[in-house]
PDB file of N, CA, C, O and CB in Angstrom:
ATOM      1  N   UNK A   1      22.457 -69.811 133.466  1.00  0.00           N
ATOM      2  CA  UNK A   1      23.714 -70.285 133.298  1.00  0.00           C
ATOM      3  C   UNK A   1      24.716 -70.659 134.451  1.00  0.00           C
ATOM      4  O   UNK A   1      24.403 -70.295 135.584  1.00  0.00           O
ATOM      5  CB  UNK A   1      24.242 -69.410 132.576  1.00  0.00           C
ATOM      6  N   UNK A   2      25.843 -71.323 134.279  1.00  0.00           N
ATOM      7  CA  UNK A   2      26.235 -71.760 135.227  1.00  0.00           C
ATOM      8  C   UNK A   2      27.935 -70.847 135.425  1.00  0.00           C
ATOM      9  O   UNK A   2      28.598 -71.124 134.426  1.00  0.00           O
ATOM     10  CB  UNK A   2      26.094 -73.395 135.018  1.00  0.00           C
ATOM     11  N   UNK A   3      28.427 -70.273 136.010  1.00  0.00           N
ATOM     12  CA  UNK A   3      29.857 -69.558 136.076  1.00  0.00           C
ATOM     13  C   UNK A   3      30.798 -70.782 136.121  1.00  0.00           C
ATOM     14  O   UNK A   3      30.733 -71.781 136.837  1.00  0.00           O
ATOM     15  CB  UNK A   3      30.095 -68.488 137.503  1.00  0.00           C
ATOM     16  N   UNK A   4      31.538 -70.498 135.330  1.00  0.00           N
ATOM     17  CA  UNK A   4      33.105 -71.997 135.449  1.00  0.00           C
ATOM     18  C   UNK A   4      34.052 -70.849 135.338  1.00  0.00           C
ATOM     19  O   UNK A   4      34.082 -69.944 134.504  1.00  0.00           O
ATOM     20  CB  UNK A   4      33.465 -73.636 133.700  1.00  0.00           C
ATOM     21  N   UNK A   5      34.843 -71.096 136.398  1.00  0.00           N
ATOM     22  CA  UNK A   5      36.116 -70.357 136.234  1.00  0.00           C
ATOM     23  C   UNK A   5      37.198 -71.051 135.359  1.00  0.00           C
ATOM     24  O   UNK A   5      37.214 -72.202 134.923  1.00  0.00           O
ATOM     25  CB  UNK A   5      36.697 -70.108 137.595  1.00  0.00           C
ATOM     26  N   UNK A   6      38.118 -70.018 135.215  1.00  0.00           N
ATOM     27  CA  UNK A   6      39.085 -70.341 133.966  1.00  0.00           C
ATOM     28  C   UNK A   6      39.955 -71.589 134.706  1.00  0.00           C
ATOM     29  O   UNK A   6      40.133 -71.782 135.909  1.00  0.00           O
ATOM     30  CB  UNK A   6      40.211 -68.800 133.396  1.00  0.00           C
ATOM     31  N   UNK A   7      40.483 -72.447 133.413  1.00  0.00           N
ATOM     32  CA  UNK A   7      41.194 -73.461 134.046  1.00  0.00           C
ATOM     33  C   UNK A   7      42.902 -73.202 133.814  1.00  0.00           C
ATOM     34  O   UNK A   7      43.095 -72.858 132.648  1.00  0.00           O
ATOM     35  CB  UNK A   7      40.632 -74.902 133.415  1.00  0.00           C
ATOM     36  N   UNK A   8      43.719 -73.250 134.326  1.00  0.00           N
ATOM     37  CA  UNK A   8      44.662 -72.962 134.028  1.00  0.00           C
ATOM     38  C   UNK A   8      45.655 -73.673 133.147  1.00  0.00           C
ATOM     39  O   UNK A   8      46.034 -74.836 133.293  1.00  0.00           O
ATOM     40  CB  UNK A   8      44.933 -72.725 134.892  1.00  0.00           C
ATOM     41  N   UNK A   9      46.021 -72.838 132.229  1.00  0.00           N
ATOM     42  CA  UNK A   9      46.793 -73.592 130.876  1.00  0.00           C
ATOM     43  C   UNK A   9      45.830 -74.654 129.743  1.00  0.00           C
ATOM     44  O   UNK A   9      46.234 -75.578 129.037  1.00  0.00           O
ATOM     45  CB  UNK A   9      48.091 -74.713 131.621  1.00  0.00           C
ATOM     46  N   UNK A  10      44.464 -74.107 129.908  1.00  0.00           N
ATOM     47  CA  UNK A  10      43.466 -74.769 128.950  1.00  0.00           C
ATOM     48  C   UNK A  10      42.715 -73.383 128.607  1.00  0.00           C
ATOM     49  O   UNK A  10      41.492 -73.389 128.471  1.00  0.00           O
ATOM     50  CB  UNK A  10      42.399 -76.114 129.686  1.00  0.00           C
ATOM     51  N   UNK A  11      43.333 -72.402 128.493  1.00  0.00           N
ATOM     52  CA  UNK A  11      42.375 -71.153 128.070  1.00  0.00           C
ATOM     53  C   UNK A  11      42.830 -71.280 126.647  1.00  0.00           C
ATOM     54  O   UNK A  11      43.878 -71.758 126.214  1.00  0.00           O
ATOM     55  CB  UNK A  11      42.653 -69.469 128.859  1.00  0.00           C
ATOM     56  N   UNK A  12      41.588 -70.628 125.872  1.00  0.00           N
ATOM     57  CA  UNK A  12      41.977 -70.819 124.362  1.00  0.00           C
ATOM     58  C   UNK A  12      41.163 -69.532 124.004  1.00  0.00           C
ATOM     59  O   UNK A  12      40.134 -69.144 124.558  1.00  0.00           O
ATOM     60  CB  UNK A  12      41.467 -72.421 123.497  1.00  0.00           C
ATOM     61  N   UNK A  13      41.811 -68.968 122.997  1.00  0.00           N
ATOM     62  CA  UNK A  13      41.269 -67.218 122.472  1.00  0.00           C
ATOM     63  C   UNK A  13      40.446 -67.587 120.953  1.00  0.00           C
ATOM     64  O   UNK A  13      39.667 -66.815 120.393  1.00  0.00           O
ATOM     65  CB  UNK A  13      43.068 -65.796 122.039  1.00  0.00           C
ATOM     66  N   UNK A  14      40.767 -68.717 120.548  1.00  0.00           N
ATOM     67  CA  UNK A  14      39.888 -68.856 119.132  1.00  0.00           C
ATOM     68  C   UNK A  14      38.378 -69.119 119.328  1.00  0.00           C
ATOM     69  O   UNK A  14      37.898 -69.679 120.314  1.00  0.00           O
ATOM     70  CB  UNK A  14      40.439 -70.140 118.209  1.00  0.00           C
ATOM     71  N   UNK A  15      37.784 -68.711 118.415  1.00  0.00           N
ATOM     72  CA  UNK A  15      36.256 -68.685 118.511  1.00  0.00           C
ATOM     73  C   UNK A  15      35.485 -67.505 119.210  1.00  0.00           C
ATOM     74  O   UNK A  15      35.811 -66.319 119.254  1.00  0.00           O
ATOM     75  CB  UNK A  15      35.860 -69.888 119.226  1.00  0.00           C
ATOM     76  N   UNK A  16      34.257 -68.195 119.804  1.00  0.00           N
ATOM     77  CA  UNK A  16      33.557 -67.311 120.565  1.00  0.00           C
ATOM     78  C   UNK A  16      33.638 -67.578 122.090  1.00  0.00           C
ATOM     79  O   UNK A  16      33.323 -66.736 122.931  1.00  0.00           O
ATOM     80  CB  UNK A  16      32.213 -67.323 120.104  1.00  0.00           C
ATOM     81  N   UNK A  17      34.074 -68.781 122.362  1.00  0.00           N
ATOM     82  CA  UNK A  17      34.176 -68.980 123.712  1.00  0.00           C
ATOM     83  C   UNK A  17      35.456 -70.381 124.101  1.00  0.00           C
ATOM     84  O   UNK A  17      35.688 -71.420 123.484  1.00  0.00           O
ATOM     85  CB  UNK A  17      32.485 -69.320 124.202  1.00  0.00           C
ATOM     86  N   UNK A  18      35.994 -69.884 125.215  1.00  0.00           N
ATOM     87  CA  UNK A  18      36.986 -70.540 125.547  1.00  0.00           C
ATOM     88  C   UNK A  18      36.786 -71.938 125.912  1.00  0.00           C
ATOM     89  O   UNK A  18      35.892 -72.288 126.682  1.00  0.00           O
ATOM     90  CB  UNK A  18      37.527 -69.907 126.425  1.00  0.00           C
ATOM     91  N   UNK A  19      37.753 -72.875 125.269  1.00  0.00           N
ATOM     92  CA  UNK A  19      37.708 -74.155 125.265  1.00  0.00           C
ATOM     93  C   UNK A  19      38.105 -74.846 126.379  1.00  0.00           C
ATOM     94  O   UNK A  19      38.007 -76.073 126.355  1.00  0.00           O
ATOM     95  CB  UNK A  19      38.300 -74.536 124.347  1.00  0.00           C
ATOM     96  N   UNK A  20      38.632 -74.168 127.572  1.00  0.00           N
ATOM     97  CA  UNK A  20      38.729 -74.490 128.971  1.00  0.00           C
ATOM     98  C   UNK A  20      37.715 -74.395 129.800  1.00  0.00           C
ATOM     99  O   UNK A  20      37.417 -75.368 130.494  1.00  0.00           O
ATOM    100  CB  UNK A  20      39.564 -73.851 129.500  1.00  0.00           C
ATOM    101  N   UNK A  21      36.835 -72.917 129.893  1.00  0.00           N
ATOM    102  CA  UNK A  21      36.167 -72.881 130.488  1.00  0.00           C
ATOM    103  C   UNK A  21      34.583 -72.851 130.205  1.00  0.00           C
ATOM    104  O   UNK A  21      33.674 -72.879 131.035  1.00  0.00           O
ATOM    105  CB  UNK A  21      36.660 -72.217 130.958  1.00  0.00           C
ATOM    106  N   UNK A  22      34.524 -72.802 129.138  1.00  0.00           N
ATOM    107  CA  UNK A  22      33.332 -72.241 128.131  1.00  0.00           C
ATOM    108  C   UNK A  22      32.637 -71.198 128.105  1.00  0.00           C
ATOM    109  O   UNK A  22      31.601 -71.125 127.442  1.00  0.00           O
ATOM    110  CB  UNK A  22      32.427 -72.877 128.072  1.00  0.00           C
ATOM    111  N   UNK A  23      33.143 -70.151 128.884  1.00  0.00           N
ATOM    112  CA  UNK A  23      33.267 -68.934 128.902  1.00  0.00           C
ATOM    113  C   UNK A  23      33.132 -68.050 127.612  1.00  0.00           C
ATOM    114  O   UNK A  23      33.851 -68.289 126.642  1.00  0.00           O
ATOM    115  CB  UNK A  23      34.335 -68.811 129.451  1.00  0.00           C
ATOM    116  N   UNK A  24      32.381 -67.216 127.599  1.00  0.00           N
ATOM    117  CA  UNK A  24      32.737 -66.308 126.009  1.00  0.00           C
ATOM    118  C   UNK A  24      33.671 -65.417 126.354  1.00  0.00           C
ATOM    119  O   UNK A  24      33.936 -65.146 127.525  1.00  0.00           O
ATOM    120  CB  UNK A  24      31.427 -65.338 125.227  1.00  0.00           C
ATOM    121  N   UNK A  25      34.209 -64.922 125.383  1.00  0.00           N
ATOM    122  CA  UNK A  25      35.380 -64.262 125.481  1.00  0.00           C
ATOM    123  C   UNK A  25      35.292 -62.725 125.710  1.00  0.00           C
ATOM    124  O   UNK A  25      36.300 -62.036 125.864  1.00  0.00           O
ATOM    125  CB  UNK A  25      36.093 -64.556 124.330  1.00  0.00           C
ATOM    126  N   UNK A  26      33.757 -62.127 125.724  1.00  0.00           N
ATOM    127  CA  UNK A  26      33.078 -61.306 126.143  1.00  0.00           C
ATOM    128  C   UNK A  26      33.260 -61.323 127.577  1.00  0.00           C
ATOM    129  O   UNK A  26      33.808 -60.328 128.051  1.00  0.00           O
ATOM    130  CB  UNK A  26      31.904 -61.442 125.686  1.00  0.00           C
ATOM    131  N   UNK A  27      32.889 -62.313 128.420  1.00  0.00           N
ATOM    132  CA  UNK A  27      32.340 -62.576 129.826  1.00  0.00           C
ATOM    133  C   UNK A  27      33.797 -62.620 130.203  1.00  0.00           C
ATOM    134  O   UNK A  27      34.004 -62.069 131.285  1.00  0.00           O
ATOM    135  CB  UNK A  27      31.263 -64.018 130.184  1.00  0.00           C
ATOM    136  N   UNK A  28      34.885 -63.127 129.610  1.00  0.00           N
ATOM    137  CA  UNK A  28      36.407 -62.988 130.446  1.00  0.00           C
ATOM    138  C   UNK A  28      36.667 -62.157 130.498  1.00  0.00           C
ATOM    139  O   UNK A  28      36.872 -61.696 131.620  1.00  0.00           O
ATOM    140  CB  UNK A  28      37.531 -63.440 130.177  1.00  0.00           C
ATOM    141  N   UNK A  29      36.877 -61.258 129.227  1.00  0.00           N
ATOM    142  CA  UNK A  29      37.129 -59.840 129.520  1.00  0.00           C
ATOM    143  C   UNK A  29      36.299 -58.698 130.263  1.00  0.00           C
ATOM    144  O   UNK A  29      36.771 -57.627 130.643  1.00  0.00           O
ATOM    145  CB  UNK A  29      37.302 -59.401 128.431  1.00  0.00           C
ATOM    146  N   UNK A  30      35.141 -59.067 130.384  1.00  0.00           N
ATOM    147  CA  UNK A  30      34.345 -57.940 131.431  1.00  0.00           C
ATOM    148  C   UNK A  30      34.837 -58.566 132.915  1.00  0.00           C
ATOM    149  O   UNK A  30      35.083 -57.835 133.874  1.00  0.00           O
ATOM    150  CB  UNK A  30      32.269 -57.950 131.255  1.00  0.00           C
ATOM    151  N   UNK A  31      34.917 -59.679 132.945  1.00  0.00           N
ATOM    152  CA  UNK A  31      35.320 -60.123 134.424  1.00  0.00           C
ATOM    153  C   UNK A  31      36.496 -59.351 134.803  1.00  0.00           C
ATOM    154  O   UNK A  31      36.631 -58.558 135.736  1.00  0.00           O
ATOM    155  CB  UNK A  31      35.677 -61.718 134.572  1.00  0.00           C
ATOM    156  N   UNK A  32      37.575 -59.840 133.637  1.00  0.00           N
ATOM    157  CA  UNK A  32      39.109 -59.272 133.827  1.00  0.00           C
ATOM    158  C   UNK A  32      38.927 -57.878 134.613  1.00  0.00           C
ATOM    159  O   UNK A  32      39.161 -57.660 135.801  1.00  0.00           O
ATOM    160  CB  UNK A  32      39.973 -58.980 132.205  1.00  0.00           C
ATOM    161  N   UNK A  33      38.366 -56.843 133.466  1.00  0.00           N
ATOM    162  CA  UNK A  33      38.126 -55.460 133.598  1.00  0.00           C
ATOM    163  C   UNK A  33      37.604 -55.100 135.166  1.00  0.00           C
ATOM    164  O   UNK A  33      38.145 -54.217 135.831  1.00  0.00           O
ATOM    165  CB  UNK A  33      37.036 -55.048 132.455  1.00  0.00           C
ATOM    166  N   UNK A  34      36.378 -55.982 135.697  1.00  0.00           N
ATOM    167  CA  UNK A  34      35.866 -55.485 137.008  1.00  0.00           C
ATOM    168  C   UNK A  34      36.847 -55.747 138.200  1.00  0.00           C
ATOM    169  O   UNK A  34      37.022 -54.910 139.086  1.00  0.00           O
ATOM    170  CB  UNK A  34      34.500 -56.166 137.315  1.00  0.00           C
ATOM    171  N   UNK A  35      37.712 -57.421 138.152  1.00  0.00           N
ATOM    172  CA  UNK A  35      38.735 -57.387 139.031  1.00  0.00           C
ATOM    173  C   UNK A  35      40.029 -56.420 138.972  1.00  0.00           C
ATOM    174  O   UNK A  35      40.727 -56.162 139.952  1.00  0.00           O
ATOM    175  CB  UNK A  35      39.114 -58.590 139.011  1.00  0.00           C
ATOM    176  N   UNK A  36      40.229 -55.946 137.715  1.00  0.00           N
ATOM    177  CA  UNK A  36      41.279 -55.029 137.299  1.00  0.00           C
ATOM    178  C   UNK A  36      41.159 -53.751 138.350  1.00  0.00           C
ATOM    179  O   UNK A  36      42.067 -53.352 139.078  1.00  0.00           O
ATOM    180  CB  UNK A  36      41.071 -54.586 135.649  1.00  0.00           C
ATOM    181  N   UNK A  37      39.649 -53.136 138.241  1.00  0.00           N
ATOM    182  CA  UNK A  37      39.303 -52.191 138.791  1.00  0.00           C
ATOM    183  C   UNK A  37      39.242 -52.107 140.166  1.00  0.00           C
ATOM    184  O   UNK A  37      39.497 -51.094 140.816  1.00  0.00           O
ATOM    185  CB  UNK A  37      38.409 -51.958 138.343  1.00  0.00           C
ATOM    186  N   UNK A  38      38.810 -53.472 140.727  1.00  0.00           N
ATOM    187  CA  UNK A  38      38.886 -53.546 142.317  1.00  0.00           C
ATOM    188  C   UNK A  38      40.282 -53.925 142.553  1.00  0.00           C
ATOM    189  O   UNK A  38      40.553 -53.862 143.753  1.00  0.00           O
ATOM    190  CB  UNK A  38      37.833 -54.667 143.048  1.00  0.00           C
ATOM    191  N   UNK A  39      41.276 -54.303 141.801  1.00  0.00           N
ATOM    192  CA  UNK A  39      42.419 -54.331 142.442  1.00  0.00           C
ATOM    193  C   UNK A  39      42.941 -52.737 142.547  1.00  0.00           C
ATOM    194  O   UNK A  39      43.388 -52.298 143.606  1.00  0.00           O
ATOM    195  CB  UNK A  39      43.384 -55.334 141.680  1.00  0.00           C
ATOM    196  N   UNK A  40      42.830 -51.885 141.280  1.00  0.00           N
ATOM    197  CA  UNK A  40      43.377 -50.834 141.291  1.00  0.00           C
ATOM    198  C   UNK A  40      42.681 -49.586 142.336  1.00  0.00           C
ATOM    199  O   UNK A  40      43.225 -48.515 142.604  1.00  0.00           O
ATOM    200  CB  UNK A  40      43.433 -50.574 139.908  1.00  0.00           C
ATOM    201  N   UNK A  41      41.311 -50.069 142.836  1.00  0.00           N
ATOM    202  CA  UNK A  41      41.059 -49.396 144.079  1.00  0.00           C
ATOM    203  C   UNK A  41      41.403 -49.590 145.217  1.00  0.00           C
ATOM    204  O   UNK A  41      41.489 -48.737 146.100  1.00  0.00           O
ATOM    205  CB  UNK A  41      40.144 -49.326 144.277  1.00  0.00           C
ATOM    206  N   UNK A  42      41.637 -50.764 145.302  1.00  0.00           N
ATOM    207  CA  UNK A  42      42.352 -51.177 146.750  1.00  0.00           C
ATOM    208  C   UNK A  42      43.704 -50.354 147.022  1.00  0.00           C
ATOM    209  O   UNK A  42      43.961 -49.676 148.018  1.00  0.00           O
ATOM    210  CB  UNK A  42      42.786 -52.884 146.758  1.00  0.00           C
ATOM    211  N   UNK A  43      44.718 -50.638 145.594  1.00  0.00           N
ATOM    212  CA  UNK A  43      45.789 -50.162 145.497  1.00  0.00           C
ATOM    213  C   UNK A  43      45.813 -48.516 146.047  1.00  0.00           C
ATOM    214  O   UNK A  43      46.454 -48.053 146.991  1.00  0.00           O
ATOM    215  CB  UNK A  43      46.138 -50.438 144.125  1.00  0.00           C
ATOM    216  N   UNK A  44      44.970 -47.888 145.196  1.00  0.00           N
ATOM    217  CA  UNK A  44      44.893 -46.567 145.389  1.00  0.00           C
ATOM    218  C   UNK A  44      44.522 -46.079 146.891  1.00  0.00           C
ATOM    219  O   UNK A  44      44.880 -45.002 147.368  1.00  0.00           O
ATOM    220  CB  UNK A  44      43.948 -46.106 144.424  1.00  0.00           C
ATOM    221  N   UNK A  45      43.709 -47.102 147.579  1.00  0.00           N
ATOM    222  CA  UNK A  45      43.376 -46.775 149.247  1.00  0.00           C
ATOM    223  C   UNK A  45      44.726 -47.397 149.874  1.00  0.00           C
ATOM    224  O   UNK A  45      44.761 -47.344 151.103  1.00  0.00           O
ATOM    225  CB  UNK A  45      41.733 -47.686 149.993  1.00  0.00           C
ATOM    226  N   UNK A  46      45.745 -47.927 149.295  1.00  0.00           N
ATOM    227  CA  UNK A  46      46.602 -48.582 149.992  1.00  0.00           C
ATOM    228  C   UNK A  46      46.251 -49.279 151.053  1.00  0.00           C
ATOM    229  O   UNK A  46      46.858 -49.027 152.094  1.00  0.00           O
ATOM    230  CB  UNK A  46      47.399 -47.905 150.297  1.00  0.00           C
ATOM    231  N   UNK A  47      45.287 -50.234 151.068  1.00  0.00           N
ATOM    232  CA  UNK A  47      44.568 -50.882 152.174  1.00  0.00           C
ATOM    233  C   UNK A  47      45.812 -51.967 152.541  1.00  0.00           C
ATOM    234  O   UNK A  47      46.622 -52.481 151.770  1.00  0.00           O
ATOM    235  CB  UNK A  47      42.927 -51.620 151.680  1.00  0.00           C
ATOM    236  N   UNK A  48      45.655 -52.139 154.114  1.00  0.00           N
ATOM    237  CA  UNK A  48      46.691 -52.901 154.792  1.00  0.00           C
ATOM    238  C   UNK A  48      46.113 -54.337 154.846  1.00  0.00           C
ATOM    239  O   UNK A  48      46.759 -55.369 154.663  1.00  0.00           O
ATOM    240  CB  UNK A  48      47.049 -52.296 156.270  1.00  0.00           C
ATOM    241  N   UNK A  49      44.961 -54.248 155.090  1.00  0.00           N
ATOM    242  CA  UNK A  49      44.181 -55.482 154.926  1.00  0.00           C
ATOM    243  C   UNK A  49      43.437 -55.921 153.641  1.00  0.00           C
ATOM    244  O   UNK A  49      42.207 -55.954 153.687  1.00  0.00           O
ATOM    245  CB  UNK A  49      43.258 -55.433 155.864  1.00  0.00           C
ATOM    246  N   UNK A  50      44.035 -56.237 152.574  1.00  0.00           N
ATOM    247  CA  UNK A  50      43.558 -56.703 151.756  1.00  0.00           C
ATOM    248  C   UNK A  50      42.742 -57.581 151.475  1.00  0.00           C
ATOM    249  O   UNK A  50      41.996 -57.569 150.496  1.00  0.00           O
ATOM    250  CB  UNK A  50      44.070 -56.803 151.421  1.00  0.00           C
ATOM    251  N   UNK A  51      42.830 -58.615 152.503  1.00  0.00           N
ATOM    252  CA  UNK A  51      41.967 -59.884 152.621  1.00  0.00           C
ATOM    253  C   UNK A  51      40.833 -59.709 153.145  1.00  0.00           C
ATOM    254  O   UNK A  51      39.926 -60.492 152.863  1.00  0.00           O
ATOM    255  CB  UNK A  51      42.490 -60.885 153.330  1.00  0.00           C
ATOM    256  N   UNK A  52      40.631 -58.698 153.983  1.00  0.00           N
ATOM    257  CA  UNK A  52      39.492 -58.230 154.591  1.00  0.00           C
ATOM    258  C   UNK A  52      38.559 -57.540 153.590  1.00  0.00           C
ATOM    259  O   UNK A  52      37.343 -57.716 153.667  1.00  0.00           O
ATOM    260  CB  UNK A  52      39.867 -57.342 155.681  1.00  0.00           C
ATOM    261  N   UNK A  53      39.211 -56.612 152.477  1.00  0.00           N
ATOM    262  CA  UNK A  53      38.678 -56.261 151.577  1.00  0.00           C
ATOM    263  C   UNK A  53      37.905 -57.187 150.498  1.00  0.00           C
ATOM    264  O   UNK A  53      36.719 -57.134 150.175  1.00  0.00           O
ATOM    265  CB  UNK A  53      39.499 -55.630 151.203  1.00  0.00           C
ATOM    266  N   UNK A  54      38.920 -58.046 150.039  1.00  0.00           N
ATOM    267  CA  UNK A  54      38.320 -58.838 149.040  1.00  0.00           C
ATOM    268  C   UNK A  54      36.952 -59.857 149.741  1.00  0.00           C
ATOM    269  O   UNK A  54      35.919 -60.257 149.204  1.00  0.00           O
ATOM    270  CB  UNK A  54      39.636 -59.778 148.369  1.00  0.00           C
ATOM    271  N   UNK A  55      37.443 -60.030 151.044  1.00  0.00           N
ATOM    272  CA  UNK A  55      35.951 -60.807 151.507  1.00  0.00           C
ATOM    273  C   UNK A  55      34.655 -59.957 151.762  1.00  0.00           C
ATOM    274  O   UNK A  55      33.490 -60.341 151.863  1.00  0.00           O
ATOM    275  CB  UNK A  55      36.149 -61.579 152.956  1.00  0.00           C
ATOM    276  N   UNK A  56      35.175 -58.719 151.835  1.00  0.00           N
ATOM    277  CA  UNK A  56      34.001 -57.712 152.139  1.00  0.00           C
ATOM    278  C   UNK A  56      33.356 -57.617 150.754  1.00  0.00           C
ATOM    279  O   UNK A  56      32.136 -57.783 150.749  1.00  0.00           O
ATOM    280  CB  UNK A  56      34.512 -56.130 152.747  1.00  0.00           C
ATOM    281  N   UNK A  57      33.934 -57.385 149.608  1.00  0.00           N
ATOM    282  CA  UNK A  57      33.554 -57.118 148.566  1.00  0.00           C
ATOM    283  C   UNK A  57      32.789 -58.511 147.924  1.00  0.00           C
ATOM    284  O   UNK A  57      31.893 -58.451 147.082  1.00  0.00           O
ATOM    285  CB  UNK A  57      34.696 -56.534 147.894  1.00  0.00           C
ATOM    286  N   UNK A  58      33.352 -59.809 148.518  1.00  0.00           N
ATOM    287  CA  UNK A  58      32.758 -61.159 147.972  1.00  0.00           C
ATOM    288  C   UNK A  58      31.335 -61.270 148.628  1.00  0.00           C
ATOM    289  O   UNK A  58      30.320 -61.666 148.054  1.00  0.00           O
ATOM    290  CB  UNK A  58      33.741 -62.545 148.389  1.00  0.00           C
ATOM    291  N   UNK A  59      31.436 -60.859 149.902  1.00  0.00           N
ATOM    292  CA  UNK A  59      30.154 -61.227 150.684  1.00  0.00           C
ATOM    293  C   UNK A  59      29.238 -60.334 150.138  1.00  0.00           C
ATOM    294  O   UNK A  59      28.122 -60.774 149.862  1.00  0.00           O
ATOM    295  CB  UNK A  59      30.212 -61.092 152.287  1.00  0.00           C
ATOM    296  N   UNK A  60      29.555 -58.889 149.879  1.00  0.00           N
ATOM    297  CA  UNK A  60      28.787 -57.805 149.380  1.00  0.00           C
ATOM    298  C   UNK A  60      27.839 -58.139 148.108  1.00  0.00           C
ATOM    299  O   UNK A  60      26.683 -57.775 147.893  1.00  0.00           O
ATOM    300  CB  UNK A  60      29.764 -56.717 149.035  1.00  0.00           C
ATOM    301  N   UNK A  61      28.785 -59.025 147.266  1.00  0.00           N
ATOM    302  CA  UNK A  61      27.790 -59.208 145.915  1.00  0.00           C
ATOM    303  C   UNK A  61      26.980 -60.467 146.192  1.00  0.00           C
ATOM    304  O   UNK A  61      25.891 -60.742 145.688  1.00  0.00           O
ATOM    305  CB  UNK A  61      28.683 -59.430 144.354  1.00  0.00           C
ATOM    306  N   UNK A  62      27.598 -61.111 146.973  1.00  0.00           N
ATOM    307  CA  UNK A  62      26.670 -62.455 147.105  1.00  0.00           C
ATOM    308  C   UNK A  62      25.229 -62.083 147.671  1.00  0.00           C
ATOM    309  O   UNK A  62      24.193 -62.505 147.159  1.00  0.00           O
ATOM    310  CB  UNK A  62      27.394 -63.615 148.205  1.00  0.00           C
ATOM    311  N   UNK A  63      25.282 -61.120 148.953  1.00  0.00           N
ATOM    312  CA  UNK A  63      24.243 -60.380 149.540  1.00  0.00           C
ATOM    313  C   UNK A  63      23.498 -59.977 148.730  1.00  0.00           C
ATOM    314  O   UNK A  63      22.350 -60.416 148.782  1.00  0.00           O
ATOM    315  CB  UNK A  63      24.542 -59.432 150.234  1.00  0.00           C
ATOM    316  N   UNK A  64      23.869 -58.921 147.591  1.00  0.00           N
ATOM    317  CA  UNK A  64      23.352 -58.245 146.335  1.00  0.00           C
ATOM    318  C   UNK A  64      22.208 -58.919 145.668  1.00  0.00           C
ATOM    319  O   UNK A  64      21.049 -58.571 145.442  1.00  0.00           O
ATOM    320  CB  UNK A  64      24.434 -58.132 145.328  1.00  0.00           C
ATOM    321  N   UNK A  65      23.103 -60.319 145.350  1.00  0.00           N
ATOM    322  CA  UNK A  65      22.561 -61.326 144.359  1.00  0.00           C
ATOM    323  C   UNK A  65      21.216 -62.069 145.060  1.00  0.00           C
ATOM    324  O   UNK A  65      20.168 -62.476 144.558  1.00  0.00           O
ATOM    325  CB  UNK A  65      23.821 -62.495 143.972  1.00  0.00           C
ATOM    326  N   UNK A  66      21.630 -62.063 146.199  1.00  0.00           N
ATOM    327  CA  UNK A  66      20.783 -63.148 147.021  1.00  0.00           C
ATOM    328  C   UNK A  66      18.988 -62.161 147.291  1.00  0.00           C
ATOM    329  O   UNK A  66      17.824 -62.443 147.008  1.00  0.00           O
ATOM    330  CB  UNK A  66      21.916 -63.570 148.963  1.00  0.00           C
ATOM    331  N   UNK A  67      19.522 -61.227 147.822  1.00  0.00           N
ATOM    332  CA  UNK A  67      18.442 -60.181 148.143  1.00  0.00           C
ATOM    333  C   UNK A  67      18.614 -58.650 147.183  1.00  0.00           C
ATOM    334  O   UNK A  67      18.984 -57.523 147.513  1.00  0.00           O
ATOM    335  CB  UNK A  67      18.606 -59.843 149.913  1.00  0.00           C
ATOM    336  N   UNK A  68      18.095 -59.311 145.702  1.00  0.00           N
ATOM    337  CA  UNK A  68      18.066 -57.766 144.980  1.00  0.00           C
ATOM    338  C   UNK A  68      17.179 -56.808 145.511  1.00  0.00           C
ATOM    339  O   UNK A  68      16.055 -57.178 145.851  1.00  0.00           O
ATOM    340  CB  UNK A  68      17.649 -57.790 143.500  1.00  0.00           C
ATOM    341  N   UNK A  69      17.528 -55.603 145.635  1.00  0.00           N
ATOM    342  CA  UNK A  69      16.326 -54.524 146.328  1.00  0.00           C
ATOM    343  C   UNK A  69      15.622 -53.722 145.258  1.00  0.00           C
ATOM    344  O   UNK A  69      14.747 -52.913 145.568  1.00  0.00           O
ATOM    345  CB  UNK A  69      17.020 -53.311 147.419  1.00  0.00           C
TER     346      UNK A  69
END
């Protein structure tokens, strides 16, 4: 399955999948939940360098997916 990001202004809530991006509403909800948790954590830590935190998270996820242990 290929990931498709949301398309601004084209999202739909009817049925089981969004007509804009094609992802299931369950997948969209879970993704939003993970992002919200990461944002909450960064805010709790009061990071001054949020770009570095975001880049670190993205690189860490990519590394784990490419080299699962």
